[in-house]
mmCIF file of the N, C-alpha and C atoms, coordinates in Angstrom:
data_MODEL
# 
_entry.id   MODEL 
# 
loop_
_atom_site.group_PDB 
_atom_site.id 
_atom_site.type_symbol 
_atom_site.label_atom_id 
_atom_site.label_alt_id 
_atom_site.label_comp_id 
_atom_site.label_asym_id 
_atom_site.label_entity_id 
_atom_site.label_seq_id 
_atom_site.pdbx_PDB_ins_code 
_atom_site.Cartn_x 
_atom_site.Cartn_y 
_atom_site.Cartn_z 
_atom_site.occupancy 
_atom_site.B_iso_or_equiv 
_atom_site.pdbx_formal_charge 
_atom_site.auth_seq_id 
_atom_site.auth_comp_id 
_atom_site.auth_asym_id 
_atom_site.auth_atom_id 
_atom_site.pdbx_PDB_model_num 
ATOM 1   N N  . MET A 1 1  ? 0.685  -0.980 0.162   1.00 0.00 ? 1  MET A N  1 
ATOM 2   C CA . MET A 1 1  ? 0.202  0.115  -0.384  1.00 0.00 ? 1  MET A CA 1 
ATOM 3   C C  . MET A 1 1  ? 0.703  1.240  0.204   1.00 0.00 ? 1  MET A C  1 
ATOM 4   N N  . THR A 1 2  ? 1.667  1.318  1.001   1.00 0.00 ? 2  THR A N  1 
ATOM 5   C CA . THR A 1 2  ? 2.874  2.372  0.979   1.00 0.00 ? 2  THR A CA 1 
ATOM 6   C C  . THR A 1 2  ? 3.713  2.699  -0.645  1.00 0.00 ? 2  THR A C  1 
ATOM 7   N N  . ILE A 1 3  ? 3.622  1.666  -1.327  1.00 0.00 ? 3  ILE A N  1 
ATOM 8   C CA . ILE A 1 3  ? 4.585  1.820  -2.358  1.00 0.00 ? 3  ILE A CA 1 
ATOM 9   C C  . ILE A 1 3  ? 4.042  2.640  -3.397  1.00 0.00 ? 3  ILE A C  1 
ATOM 10  N N  . LEU A 1 4  ? 2.071  2.161  -3.378  1.00 0.00 ? 4  LEU A N  1 
ATOM 11  C CA . LEU A 1 4  ? 1.554  2.485  -4.545  1.00 0.00 ? 4  LEU A CA 1 
ATOM 12  C C  . LEU A 1 4  ? 1.211  4.262  -4.069  1.00 0.00 ? 4  LEU A C  1 
ATOM 13  N N  . LYS A 1 5  ? 1.034  4.500  -3.048  1.00 0.00 ? 5  LYS A N  1 
ATOM 14  C CA . LYS A 1 5  ? 1.252  5.644  -2.450  1.00 0.00 ? 5  LYS A CA 1 
ATOM 15  C C  . LYS A 1 5  ? 2.070  7.020  -2.742  1.00 0.00 ? 5  LYS A C  1 
ATOM 16  N N  . LYS A 1 6  ? 3.545  6.196  -2.695  1.00 0.00 ? 6  LYS A N  1 
ATOM 17  C CA . LYS A 1 6  ? 4.637  7.015  -2.823  1.00 0.00 ? 6  LYS A CA 1 
ATOM 18  C C  . LYS A 1 6  ? 4.589  7.035  -4.349  1.00 0.00 ? 6  LYS A C  1 
ATOM 19  N N  . THR A 1 7  ? 4.420  6.098  -5.380  1.00 0.00 ? 7  THR A N  1 
ATOM 20  C CA . THR A 1 7  ? 4.332  6.018  -6.661  1.00 0.00 ? 7  THR A CA 1 
ATOM 21  C C  . THR A 1 7  ? 3.288  7.072  -7.206  1.00 0.00 ? 7  THR A C  1 
ATOM 22  N N  . GLY A 1 8  ? 1.966  7.185  -6.434  1.00 0.00 ? 8  GLY A N  1 
ATOM 23  C CA . GLY A 1 8  ? 0.836  8.135  -6.619  1.00 0.00 ? 8  GLY A CA 1 
ATOM 24  C C  . GLY A 1 8  ? 1.704  10.071 -6.872  1.00 0.00 ? 8  GLY A C  1 
ATOM 25  N N  . SER A 1 9  ? 1.985  9.873  -5.546  1.00 0.00 ? 9  SER A N  1 
ATOM 26  C CA . SER A 1 9  ? 2.714  11.069 -5.094  1.00 0.00 ? 9  SER A CA 1 
ATOM 27  C C  . SER A 1 9  ? 3.300  11.320 -6.232  1.00 0.00 ? 9  SER A C  1 
ATOM 28  N N  . ALA A 1 10 ? 4.497  10.431 -6.742  1.00 0.00 ? 10 ALA A N  1 
ATOM 29  C CA . ALA A 1 10 ? 5.310  11.166 -7.285  1.00 0.00 ? 10 ALA A CA 1 
ATOM 30  C C  . ALA A 1 10 ? 5.217  11.052 -8.507  1.00 0.00 ? 10 ALA A C  1 
ATOM 31  N N  . VAL A 1 11 ? 4.118  10.892 -9.268  1.00 0.00 ? 11 VAL A N  1 
ATOM 32  C CA . VAL A 1 11 ? 3.341  10.953 -10.398 1.00 0.00 ? 11 VAL A CA 1 
ATOM 33  C C  . VAL A 1 11 ? 2.889  12.605 -10.549 1.00 0.00 ? 11 VAL A C  1 
ATOM 34  N N  . PHE A 1 12 ? 1.996  12.361 -9.508  1.00 0.00 ? 12 PHE A N  1 
ATOM 35  C CA . PHE A 1 12 ? 1.622  13.656 -9.180  1.00 0.00 ? 12 PHE A CA 1 
ATOM 36  C C  . PHE A 1 12 ? 2.625  15.155 -8.882  1.00 0.00 ? 12 PHE A C  1 
ATOM 37  N N  . ILE A 1 13 ? 3.562  14.623 -8.366  1.00 0.00 ? 13 ILE A N  1 
ATOM 38  C CA . ILE A 1 13 ? 4.914  15.820 -8.429  1.00 0.00 ? 13 ILE A CA 1 
ATOM 39  C C  . ILE A 1 13 ? 5.442  16.111 -9.857  1.00 0.00 ? 13 ILE A C  1 
ATOM 40  N N  . TYR A 1 14 ? 5.468  14.902 -10.868 1.00 0.00 ? 14 TYR A N  1 
ATOM 41  C CA . TYR A 1 14 ? 6.106  15.127 -12.057 1.00 0.00 ? 14 TYR A CA 1 
ATOM 42  C C  . TYR A 1 14 ? 5.078  15.846 -12.749 1.00 0.00 ? 14 TYR A C  1 
ATOM 43  N N  . ILE A 1 15 ? 4.076  15.569 -12.554 1.00 0.00 ? 15 ILE A N  1 
ATOM 44  C CA . ILE A 1 15 ? 2.788  16.173 -13.496 1.00 0.00 ? 15 ILE A CA 1 
ATOM 45  C C  . ILE A 1 15 ? 2.930  17.715 -13.459 1.00 0.00 ? 15 ILE A C  1 
ATOM 46  N N  . VAL A 1 16 ? 3.003  18.353 -12.049 1.00 0.00 ? 16 VAL A N  1 
ATOM 47  C CA . VAL A 1 16 ? 2.999  19.171 -11.571 1.00 0.00 ? 16 VAL A CA 1 
ATOM 48  C C  . VAL A 1 16 ? 4.172  20.078 -12.222 1.00 0.00 ? 16 VAL A C  1 
ATOM 49  N N  . MET A 1 17 ? 5.331  19.534 -11.737 1.00 0.00 ? 17 MET A N  1 
ATOM 50  C CA . MET A 1 17 ? 6.779  19.860 -12.727 1.00 0.00 ? 17 MET A CA 1 
ATOM 51  C C  . MET A 1 17 ? 6.690  20.283 -14.218 1.00 0.00 ? 17 MET A C  1 
ATOM 52  N N  . ILE A 1 18 ? 5.844  19.321 -15.285 1.00 0.00 ? 18 ILE A N  1 
ATOM 53  C CA . ILE A 1 18 ? 5.956  19.412 -16.295 1.00 0.00 ? 18 ILE A CA 1 
ATOM 54  C C  . ILE A 1 18 ? 5.068  20.651 -16.574 1.00 0.00 ? 18 ILE A C  1 
ATOM 55  N N  . PHE A 1 19 ? 3.964  20.921 -15.794 1.00 0.00 ? 19 PHE A N  1 
ATOM 56  C CA . PHE A 1 19 ? 2.724  21.866 -16.379 1.00 0.00 ? 19 PHE A CA 1 
ATOM 57  C C  . PHE A 1 19 ? 3.315  23.241 -15.978 1.00 0.00 ? 19 PHE A C  1 
ATOM 58  N N  . THR A 1 20 ? 4.454  23.493 -14.952 1.00 0.00 ? 20 THR A N  1 
ATOM 59  C CA . THR A 1 20 ? 5.072  24.680 -14.366 1.00 0.00 ? 20 THR A CA 1 
ATOM 60  C C  . THR A 1 20 ? 6.320  24.879 -15.720 1.00 0.00 ? 20 THR A C  1 
ATOM 61  N N  . ILE A 1 21 ? 6.880  23.760 -16.059 1.00 0.00 ? 21 ILE A N  1 
ATOM 62  C CA . ILE A 1 21 ? 8.217  23.536 -17.223 1.00 0.00 ? 21 ILE A CA 1 
ATOM 63  C C  . ILE A 1 21 ? 6.836  24.599 -18.409 1.00 0.00 ? 21 ILE A C  1 
ATOM 64  N N  . VAL A 1 22 ? 6.370  23.715 -18.765 1.00 0.00 ? 22 VAL A N  1 
ATOM 65  C CA . VAL A 1 22 ? 5.059  24.587 -20.165 1.00 0.00 ? 22 VAL A CA 1 
ATOM 66  C C  . VAL A 1 22 ? 4.825  25.715 -20.238 1.00 0.00 ? 22 VAL A C  1 
ATOM 67  N N  . ILE A 1 23 ? 4.848  26.139 -19.164 1.00 0.00 ? 23 ILE A N  1 
ATOM 68  C CA . ILE A 1 23 ? 4.077  27.476 -18.992 1.00 0.00 ? 23 ILE A CA 1 
ATOM 69  C C  . ILE A 1 23 ? 5.086  28.418 -18.533 1.00 0.00 ? 23 ILE A C  1 
ATOM 70  N N  . SER A 1 24 ? 5.998  27.939 -18.276 1.00 0.00 ? 24 SER A N  1 
ATOM 71  C CA . SER A 1 24 ? 7.585  28.817 -18.079 1.00 0.00 ? 24 SER A CA 1 
ATOM 72  C C  . SER A 1 24 ? 8.396  29.029 -19.359 1.00 0.00 ? 24 SER A C  1 
ATOM 73  N N  . VAL A 1 25 ? 8.091  27.843 -20.028 1.00 0.00 ? 25 VAL A N  1 
ATOM 74  C CA . VAL A 1 25 ? 8.749  27.782 -21.382 1.00 0.00 ? 25 VAL A CA 1 
ATOM 75  C C  . VAL A 1 25 ? 8.150  28.424 -22.488 1.00 0.00 ? 25 VAL A C  1 
ATOM 76  N N  . TYR A 1 26 ? 6.846  28.438 -22.701 1.00 0.00 ? 26 TYR A N  1 
ATOM 77  C CA . TYR A 1 26 ? 5.982  28.622 -23.731 1.00 0.00 ? 26 TYR A CA 1 
ATOM 78  C C  . TYR A 1 26 ? 5.921  30.054 -24.243 1.00 0.00 ? 26 TYR A C  1 
ATOM 79  N N  . PRO A 1 27 ? 6.456  31.157 -22.961 1.00 0.00 ? 27 PRO A N  1 
ATOM 80  C CA . PRO A 1 27 ? 6.547  32.644 -23.633 1.00 0.00 ? 27 PRO A CA 1 
ATOM 81  C C  . PRO A 1 27 ? 7.938  33.211 -24.218 1.00 0.00 ? 27 PRO A C  1 
ATOM 82  N N  . ILE A 1 28 ? 8.934  32.442 -23.513 1.00 0.00 ? 28 ILE A N  1 
ATOM 83  C CA . ILE A 1 28 ? 9.964  32.406 -24.232 1.00 0.00 ? 28 ILE A CA 1 
ATOM 84  C C  . ILE A 1 28 ? 10.112 31.858 -25.407 1.00 0.00 ? 28 ILE A C  1 
ATOM 85  N N  . LEU A 1 29 ? 9.723  30.941 -26.051 1.00 0.00 ? 29 LEU A N  1 
ATOM 86  C CA . LEU A 1 29 ? 9.444  30.222 -27.214 1.00 0.00 ? 29 LEU A CA 1 
ATOM 87  C C  . LEU A 1 29 ? 8.784  31.222 -28.359 1.00 0.00 ? 29 LEU A C  1 
ATOM 88  N N  . TRP A 1 30 ? 7.739  31.924 -27.705 1.00 0.00 ? 30 TRP A N  1 
ATOM 89  C CA . TRP A 1 30 ? 6.602  32.867 -28.324 1.00 0.00 ? 30 TRP A CA 1 
ATOM 90  C C  . TRP A 1 30 ? 7.334  33.906 -29.133 1.00 0.00 ? 30 TRP A C  1 
ATOM 91  N N  . VAL A 1 31 ? 8.457  34.932 -27.726 1.00 0.00 ? 31 VAL A N  1 
ATOM 92  C CA . VAL A 1 31 ? 9.126  35.590 -28.006 1.00 0.00 ? 31 VAL A CA 1 
ATOM 93  C C  . VAL A 1 31 ? 10.464 35.490 -29.157 1.00 0.00 ? 31 VAL A C  1 
ATOM 94  N N  . ILE A 1 32 ? 11.103 34.561 -29.213 1.00 0.00 ? 32 ILE A N  1 
ATOM 95  C CA . ILE A 1 32 ? 11.590 34.007 -30.126 1.00 0.00 ? 32 ILE A CA 1 
ATOM 96  C C  . ILE A 1 32 ? 10.894 33.684 -31.342 1.00 0.00 ? 32 ILE A C  1 
ATOM 97  N N  . MET A 1 33 ? 9.645  32.915 -31.801 1.00 0.00 ? 33 MET A N  1 
ATOM 98  C CA . MET A 1 33 ? 9.324  33.242 -32.746 1.00 0.00 ? 33 MET A CA 1 
ATOM 99  C C  . MET A 1 33 ? 8.796  34.573 -33.357 1.00 0.00 ? 33 MET A C  1 
ATOM 100 N N  . SER A 1 34 ? 8.401  35.543 -32.270 1.00 0.00 ? 34 SER A N  1 
ATOM 101 C CA . SER A 1 34 ? 7.663  36.431 -32.996 1.00 0.00 ? 34 SER A CA 1 
ATOM 102 C C  . SER A 1 34 ? 9.098  37.295 -33.767 1.00 0.00 ? 34 SER A C  1 
ATOM 103 N N  . ALA A 1 35 ? 10.382 37.166 -33.017 1.00 0.00 ? 35 ALA A N  1 
ATOM 104 C CA . ALA A 1 35 ? 11.531 38.149 -33.746 1.00 0.00 ? 35 ALA A CA 1 
ATOM 105 C C  . ALA A 1 35 ? 11.931 37.617 -35.110 1.00 0.00 ? 35 ALA A C  1 
ATOM 106 N N  . PHE A 1 36 ? 11.305 36.916 -35.481 1.00 0.00 ? 36 PHE A N  1 
ATOM 107 C CA . PHE A 1 36 ? 11.710 36.449 -36.889 1.00 0.00 ? 36 PHE A CA 1 
ATOM 108 C C  . PHE A 1 36 ? 10.474 36.982 -37.838 1.00 0.00 ? 36 PHE A C  1 
ATOM 109 N N  . LYS A 1 37 ? 9.131  37.436 -37.051 1.00 0.00 ? 37 LYS A N  1 
ATOM 110 C CA . LYS A 1 37 ? 8.365  37.895 -38.196 1.00 0.00 ? 37 LYS A CA 1 
ATOM 111 C C  . LYS A 1 37 ? 8.231  39.334 -38.048 1.00 0.00 ? 37 LYS A C  1 
ATOM 112 N N  . THR A 1 38 ? 7.287  39.642 -39.375 1.00 0.00 ? 38 THR A N  1 
ATOM 113 C CA . THR A 1 38 ? 7.207  40.707 -39.555 1.00 0.00 ? 38 THR A CA 1 
ATOM 114 C C  . THR A 1 38 ? 6.224  41.722 -38.831 1.00 0.00 ? 38 THR A C  1 
ATOM 115 N N  . ASN A 1 39 ? 5.750  43.108 -38.718 1.00 0.00 ? 39 ASN A N  1 
ATOM 116 C CA . ASN A 1 39 ? 5.065  43.383 -37.720 1.00 0.00 ? 39 ASN A CA 1 
ATOM 117 C C  . ASN A 1 39 ? 3.806  42.610 -38.472 1.00 0.00 ? 39 ASN A C  1 
ATOM 118 N N  . ALA A 1 40 ? 3.372  42.593 -39.559 1.00 0.00 ? 40 ALA A N  1 
ATOM 119 C CA . ALA A 1 40 ? 1.874  42.689 -40.085 1.00 0.00 ? 40 ALA A CA 1 
ATOM 120 C C  . ALA A 1 40 ? 1.781  41.004 -39.756 1.00 0.00 ? 40 ALA A C  1 
ATOM 121 N N  . GLN A 1 41 ? 2.783  40.226 -39.338 1.00 0.00 ? 41 GLN A N  1 
ATOM 122 C CA . GLN A 1 41 ? 2.562  38.810 -39.330 1.00 0.00 ? 41 GLN A CA 1 
ATOM 123 C C  . GLN A 1 41 ? 2.407  38.719 -37.662 1.00 0.00 ? 41 GLN A C  1 
ATOM 124 N N  . ILE A 1 42 ? 2.813  39.686 -37.158 1.00 0.00 ? 42 ILE A N  1 
ATOM 125 C CA . ILE A 1 42 ? 2.681  39.477 -35.848 1.00 0.00 ? 42 ILE A CA 1 
ATOM 126 C C  . ILE A 1 42 ? 1.198  40.219 -35.249 1.00 0.00 ? 42 ILE A C  1 
ATOM 127 N N  . LEU A 1 43 ? 0.882  41.348 -35.769 1.00 0.00 ? 43 LEU A N  1 
ATOM 128 C CA . LEU A 1 43 ? -0.632 42.033 -35.434 1.00 0.00 ? 43 LEU A CA 1 
ATOM 129 C C  . LEU A 1 43 ? -1.626 40.672 -36.363 1.00 0.00 ? 43 LEU A C  1 
ATOM 130 N N  . GLY A 1 44 ? -1.361 40.544 -37.343 1.00 0.00 ? 44 GLY A N  1 
ATOM 131 C CA . GLY A 1 44 ? -2.303 39.493 -38.214 1.00 0.00 ? 44 GLY A CA 1 
ATOM 132 C C  . GLY A 1 44 ? -2.597 38.115 -37.352 1.00 0.00 ? 44 GLY A C  1 
ATOM 133 N N  . ASN A 1 45 ? -1.461 37.391 -37.011 1.00 0.00 ? 45 ASN A N  1 
ATOM 134 C CA . ASN A 1 45 ? -2.079 36.100 -36.277 1.00 0.00 ? 45 ASN A CA 1 
ATOM 135 C C  . ASN A 1 45 ? -0.742 35.869 -35.606 1.00 0.00 ? 45 ASN A C  1 
ATOM 136 N N  . PRO A 1 46 ? -0.708 36.526 -34.174 1.00 0.00 ? 46 PRO A N  1 
ATOM 137 C CA . PRO A 1 46 ? 0.577  35.913 -33.304 1.00 0.00 ? 46 PRO A CA 1 
ATOM 138 C C  . PRO A 1 46 ? 0.942  34.531 -32.838 1.00 0.00 ? 46 PRO A C  1 
ATOM 139 N N  . PHE A 1 47 ? -0.293 33.892 -33.089 1.00 0.00 ? 47 PHE A N  1 
ATOM 140 C CA . PHE A 1 47 ? 0.349  32.501 -32.919 1.00 0.00 ? 47 PHE A CA 1 
ATOM 141 C C  . PHE A 1 47 ? 0.656  31.124 -33.795 1.00 0.00 ? 47 PHE A C  1 
ATOM 142 N N  . THR A 1 48 ? 0.890  32.051 -35.279 1.00 0.00 ? 48 THR A N  1 
ATOM 143 C CA . THR A 1 48 ? 1.517  30.659 -36.013 1.00 0.00 ? 48 THR A CA 1 
ATOM 144 C C  . THR A 1 48 ? 3.015  31.366 -36.232 1.00 0.00 ? 48 THR A C  1 
ATOM 145 N N  . LEU A 1 49 ? 3.021  29.913 -36.978 1.00 0.00 ? 49 LEU A N  1 
ATOM 146 C CA . LEU A 1 49 ? 4.676  29.999 -36.796 1.00 0.00 ? 49 LEU A CA 1 
ATOM 147 C C  . LEU A 1 49 ? 5.213  31.094 -37.885 1.00 0.00 ? 49 LEU A C  1 
ATOM 148 N N  . PRO A 1 50 ? 6.385  31.468 -38.500 1.00 0.00 ? 50 PRO A N  1 
ATOM 149 C CA . PRO A 1 50 ? 6.587  32.730 -39.047 1.00 0.00 ? 50 PRO A CA 1 
ATOM 150 C C  . PRO A 1 50 ? 6.789  32.176 -40.392 1.00 0.00 ? 50 PRO A C  1 
ATOM 151 N N  . THR A 1 51 ? 6.339  32.504 -41.624 1.00 0.00 ? 51 THR A N  1 
ATOM 152 C CA . THR A 1 51 ? 6.120  32.071 -42.681 1.00 0.00 ? 51 THR A CA 1 
ATOM 153 C C  . THR A 1 51 ? 7.545  32.107 -43.180 1.00 0.00 ? 51 THR A C  1 
ATOM 154 N N  . ALA A 1 52 ? 8.589  33.236 -43.202 1.00 0.00 ? 52 ALA A N  1 
ATOM 155 C CA . ALA A 1 52 ? 9.480  33.278 -44.027 1.00 0.00 ? 52 ALA A CA 1 
ATOM 156 C C  . ALA A 1 52 ? 10.620 33.879 -42.851 1.00 0.00 ? 52 ALA A C  1 
ATOM 157 N N  . PHE A 1 53 ? 11.629 33.538 -42.364 1.00 0.00 ? 53 PHE A N  1 
ATOM 158 C CA . PHE A 1 53 ? 12.776 34.185 -41.334 1.00 0.00 ? 53 PHE A CA 1 
ATOM 159 C C  . PHE A 1 53 ? 13.255 35.416 -41.807 1.00 0.00 ? 53 PHE A C  1 
ATOM 160 N N  . HIS A 1 54 ? 12.627 36.713 -41.067 1.00 0.00 ? 54 HIS A N  1 
ATOM 161 C CA . HIS A 1 54 ? 13.147 38.119 -41.497 1.00 0.00 ? 54 HIS A CA 1 
ATOM 162 C C  . HIS A 1 54 ? 14.041 38.351 -39.971 1.00 0.00 ? 54 HIS A C  1 
ATOM 163 N N  . LEU A 1 55 ? 15.554 38.739 -41.029 1.00 0.00 ? 55 LEU A N  1 
ATOM 164 C CA . LEU A 1 55 ? 16.216 39.026 -40.169 1.00 0.00 ? 55 LEU A CA 1 
ATOM 165 C C  . LEU A 1 55 ? 16.582 40.635 -40.288 1.00 0.00 ? 55 LEU A C  1 
ATOM 166 N N  . ALA A 1 56 ? 15.593 41.433 -40.952 1.00 0.00 ? 56 ALA A N  1 
ATOM 167 C CA . ALA A 1 56 ? 15.824 42.834 -40.805 1.00 0.00 ? 56 ALA A CA 1 
ATOM 168 C C  . ALA A 1 56 ? 15.712 43.375 -39.005 1.00 0.00 ? 56 ALA A C  1 
ATOM 169 N N  . PRO A 1 57 ? 15.178 43.062 -38.777 1.00 0.00 ? 57 PRO A N  1 
ATOM 170 C CA . PRO A 1 57 ? 15.336 43.813 -37.238 1.00 0.00 ? 57 PRO A CA 1 
ATOM 171 C C  . PRO A 1 57 ? 15.840 43.664 -36.507 1.00 0.00 ? 57 PRO A C  1 
ATOM 172 N N  . PHE A 1 58 ? 16.595 42.618 -36.527 1.00 0.00 ? 58 PHE A N  1 
ATOM 173 C CA . PHE A 1 58 ? 18.044 42.037 -35.960 1.00 0.00 ? 58 PHE A CA 1 
ATOM 174 C C  . PHE A 1 58 ? 19.068 43.026 -36.433 1.00 0.00 ? 58 PHE A C  1 
ATOM 175 N N  . ILE A 1 59 ? 18.882 43.135 -37.613 1.00 0.00 ? 59 ILE A N  1 
ATOM 176 C CA . ILE A 1 59 ? 19.996 43.720 -38.895 1.00 0.00 ? 59 ILE A CA 1 
ATOM 177 C C  . ILE A 1 59 ? 19.626 45.332 -37.981 1.00 0.00 ? 59 ILE A C  1 
ATOM 178 N N  . SER A 1 60 ? 18.710 45.806 -37.691 1.00 0.00 ? 60 SER A N  1 
ATOM 179 C CA . SER A 1 60 ? 18.144 47.621 -37.691 1.00 0.00 ? 60 SER A CA 1 
ATOM 180 C C  . SER A 1 60 ? 18.437 47.707 -35.933 1.00 0.00 ? 60 SER A C  1 
ATOM 181 N N  . VAL A 1 61 ? 18.447 46.536 -34.961 1.00 0.00 ? 61 VAL A N  1 
ATOM 182 C CA . VAL A 1 61 ? 19.009 46.646 -33.950 1.00 0.00 ? 61 VAL A CA 1 
ATOM 183 C C  . VAL A 1 61 ? 20.481 47.199 -33.385 1.00 0.00 ? 61 VAL A C  1 
ATOM 184 N N  . TYR A 1 62 ? 21.132 45.933 -34.486 1.00 0.00 ? 62 TYR A N  1 
ATOM 185 C CA . TYR A 1 62 ? 22.668 46.093 -34.100 1.00 0.00 ? 62 TYR A CA 1 
ATOM 186 C C  . TYR A 1 62 ? 23.645 47.441 -34.873 1.00 0.00 ? 62 TYR A C  1 
ATOM 187 N N  . THR A 1 63 ? 22.713 48.170 -36.020 1.00 0.00 ? 63 THR A N  1 
ATOM 188 C CA . THR A 1 63 ? 23.824 48.826 -36.603 1.00 0.00 ? 63 THR A CA 1 
ATOM 189 C C  . THR A 1 63 ? 22.883 50.486 -35.656 1.00 0.00 ? 63 THR A C  1 
ATOM 190 N N  . GLN A 1 64 ? 21.705 50.393 -35.099 1.00 0.00 ? 64 GLN A N  1 
ATOM 191 C CA . GLN A 1 64 ? 21.637 51.783 -34.674 1.00 0.00 ? 64 GLN A CA 1 
ATOM 192 C C  . GLN A 1 64 ? 22.213 51.639 -33.462 1.00 0.00 ? 64 GLN A C  1 
# 
């Protein structure tokens, strides 16, 4: 009985940890994906993948 109780609590802890990691990492990935989009793509549908990778924003940041 105690082995099942320990296994159940361990599974619950892992589920909570995975959920926390996903919630924490998703905004970072969203910012990285949005960095390669144009303003029109971001304003049109912000949750899609970029259609083409644009490096112009990075170039303007480093040249200014």
